[in-house]
MARKOL-447403 format. One line per field, with one value per residue (C-alpha): residue number from 0; x, y, z. Coordinates in steps of 0.2 Angstrom, whole numbers, plus 5000, padded with zeros to 4 digits. Each point is the difference from the previous one (the first is absolute). Layout:
<sites>
k: NUM/...
u: X/...
v: Y/...
w: Z/...
</sites>
This chain:
<sites>
k: 0/1/2/3/4/5/6/7/8/9/10/11/12/13/14/15/16/17/18/19/20/21/22/23/24/25/26/27/28/29/30/31/32/33/34/35/36/37/38/39/40/41/42/43/44/45/46/47/48/49/50/51/52/53/54/55/56/57/58/59/60/61/62/63/64/65/66/67/68/69/70/71/72/73/74/75/76/77/78/79/80/81/82/83/84/85/86/87/88/89/90/91/92/93/94/95/96/97/98/99/100/101/102/103/104/105/106/107/108/109/110/111/112/113/114/115/116/117/118/119/120/121/122/123/124/125/126/127/128/129/130/131/132/133/134/135/136/137/138/139/140/141/142/143/144/145/146/147/148/149/150/151/152/153/154/155/156/157/158/159/160/161/162/163/164/165/166/167/168/169/170/171/172/173/174/175/176/177/178/179/180/181/182/183/184/185/186/187/188/189/190/191/192/193/194/195/196/197/198/199/200/201/202/203/204/205/206/207/208/209/210/211/212/213/214/215/216/217/218/219/220/221/222/223/224/225/226/227/228/229/230/231/232/233/234/235/236/237/238/239/240/241/242/243/244/245/246/247/248/249/250/251/252/253/254/255/256/257/258
u: 5596/4982/4996/4991/5015/5012/4988/5000/5019/5002/4989/5010/5016/4992/4994/5018/5008/4987/4999/4981/4988/4981/4995/4989/4996/4986/4999/4986/4999/4987/4998/5003/4994/5006/4990/4995/4992/4989/4985/5002/4999/4984/4993/5004/4992/4985/4998/5003/4986/4988/5003/4998/4983/4994/4985/5001/4993/4991/5002/4985/5002/4996/5013/4993/4993/4982/4994/4997/4986/5009/5003/4982/4994/5012/4995/4981/5004/5007/4985/4988/5009/5001/4982/4991/5012/5002/4987/5012/5004/4982/4998/5014/4993/4983/5010/5009/4984/4992/5015/4998/4982/5002/4987/5008/4996/5008/4986/5011/5007/4985/5000/5018/4998/4985/5010/5015/4988/4991/5017/5004/4983/5003/5017/4993/4987/5013/5011/4988/4987/5012/5006/4982/4996/5015/4996/4982/5005/5013/4987/4991/4989/5008/4988/5002/5005/5018/4995/4989/5014/5012/4987/4997/5018/5003/4985/5006/5017/4992/4990/5016/5009/4986/5000/5019/4999/4987/5010/5016/4993/4989/5014/5013/4988/4997/5018/5004/4986/5005/5018/4995/4989/5014/5012/4987/4998/5019/5000/4985/5009/5013/4988/4989/5015/5004/4990/5012/5015/4992/4996/5018/5008/4988/5005/5018/4998/4991/5014/5013/4989/4998/5019/5003/4987/5009/5016/4992/4993/5017/5009/4988/5002/5019/4999/4989/5014/5013/4990/4998/5018/5006/5001/5010/5012/5002/5002/5013/5010/5000/5005/5014/5007/4999/5009/5014/5002/4998/5014/5002/5007/5005/4997/5010/4994/5012/4995/5009/5019/5012/5018
v: 5188/5004/4998/4983/4993/5006/4992/4984/5000/5004/4986/4988/5005/4997/4983/4996/5005/4992/4984/5000/4994/4998/5018/5010/5018/5009/5018/5012/5017/5014/5017/5014/5018/5015/5004/5017/4991/4988/5012/5002/4981/4999/5013/4990/4985/5009/5009/4984/4991/5015/5000/4981/5002/5015/4996/5005/5018/5005/5017/5010/5014/5000/4994/5007/5016/4999/5010/5018/5011/5007/4983/4995/5016/4997/4982/5005/5012/4986/4989/5014/5004/4981/4996/5017/5004/5017/5012/5007/4983/4997/5015/4995/4983/5008/5011/4985/4990/5015/5001/4981/5002/5016/5013/5014/5017/5017/5013/5013/4990/5001/5019/5000/4989/5010/5016/4993/4993/5016/5009/4988/5003/5019/4998/4989/5013/5014/4989/4991/5014/5010/4984/4995/5017/5000/4983/5005/5015/4989/4987/5011/4990/4984/4997/4998/4981/5005/5012/4987/4987/5013/5005/4981/4997/5015/4995/4982/5006/5012/4985/4990/5014/5003/4981/5000/5015/4990/4984/5009/5010/4986/4988/5011/5005/4981/4996/5014/4996/4982/5004/5012/4987/4987/5012/5004/4982/4998/5014/4993/4985/5010/5012/4985/4992/5015/4993/4985/5012/5010/4985/4993/5016/5000/4981/5005/5013/4987/4988/5013/5001/4982/4997/5013/4991/4984/5007/5006/4982/4992/5012/4995/4982/5002/5009/4985/4987/5010/5001/4981/4997/5011/4987/4988/5014/5003/4982/4998/5015/4992/4983/5008/5008/4984/4990/5012/4999/4982/4989/4982/4990/4982/4990/4983/4987/4986/4984/4983/4996/4993/4999
w: 5848/5007/5019/4997/4991/5014/5014/4990/4999/5018/5005/4989/5009/5017/4995/4994/5016/5011/4991/5002/4987/4996/5002/4988/4996/4991/4993/4996/4992/5002/4993/5012/4999/5010/5015/4993/4985/5009/5001/4981/4999/5010/4989/4984/5008/5004/4984/4990/5010/4997/4982/4998/5009/4990/4988/4982/4998/4984/4993/5004/4987/4981/4989/4983/4994/4994/4985/5004/4995/4986/4992/5003/4991/4985/4999/5000/4986/4990/5003/4996/4983/4996/5004/4995/4985/4993/4994/4988/4993/4999/4989/4989/4998/4994/4988/4993/4998/4991/4988/4996/4997/4989/4996/5009/4992/5002/5001/4993/4986/4988/5001/4996/4985/4994/5001/4991/4986/4998/4998/4986/4992/5001/4992/4987/4995/4999/4989/4988/4997/4989/4991/4996/4994/4988/4994/4997/4990/4990/4996/4987/4988/5005/5014/5019/5000/5004/5013/5009/5000/5008/5013/5004/5002/5011/5011/5001/5005/5013/5008/5001/5008/5013/5004/5001/5013/5010/5000/5004/5015/5007/4998/5009/5014/5003/5000/5012/5011/5001/5003/5014/5009/4999/5007/5014/5003/5003/5012/5009/5006/5008/5009/5005/5008/5010/5014/5001/5000/5014/5010/4997/5007/5015/5003/4999/5013/5011/4998/5007/5015/5002/4999/5013/5011/4997/5005/5017/5003/4996/5012/5013/4997/5000/5017/5007/4994/5008/5016/5000/4996/5014/5014/4988/4997/5018/5004/4986/5007/5018/4994/4990/5016/5009/4986/5000/5019/5003/5008/5005/5015/5001/5016/5003/5012/5005/5009/5005/5000/5013/5005
</sites>
């Protein structure tokens, strides 16, 4: 039985013994702190009032990292390449246009064809001269009509062979030249894009520096938040001590009653 109940029981017994009536009683309770914690209670009250009256404080530092000089340089490189193009690709484009238009000549090819044809003529003369001499000796009194036909046929064959040499050599040279130019065109694209690759690498280096700068700014902001939160953490610690040490007392007031 708590103290209040004991007091009420004793009051009832007194009334029963005395025969009085008409009296009443009231009770009130209040929180009581030890004397040594009363200064702490005053501090809690004062700090709470100060915090309630404190205006909102904006963070004065920078919250995000700007683009650094390295990133700016890389982006400028990308813009320059995109706007001004590549001299290498311009040359490749001119080469491709020339291929489509045709008319390219190899200044050394004509001499090469001429030498090959002359070599065939020399070989022809060495081969056909004895044949023609023998045929002329065998013709006798029958005339030279057969010899002339043979010579004409050999000359026609020679012209076909010479034409074949020219066609073969010019054709092979043309195809080789076209293949080489097409291969160079494919390589030009890669070399022309090297400017983009260099700019991208430079931009990546700038990103690393920006990330580090952002980490520094985030740390500064975190320190600011901890500083702002410090009074609240102190207040929470003090109220925790008070809550764990608080007690209560009950006061009963009695009035009226007779014998």
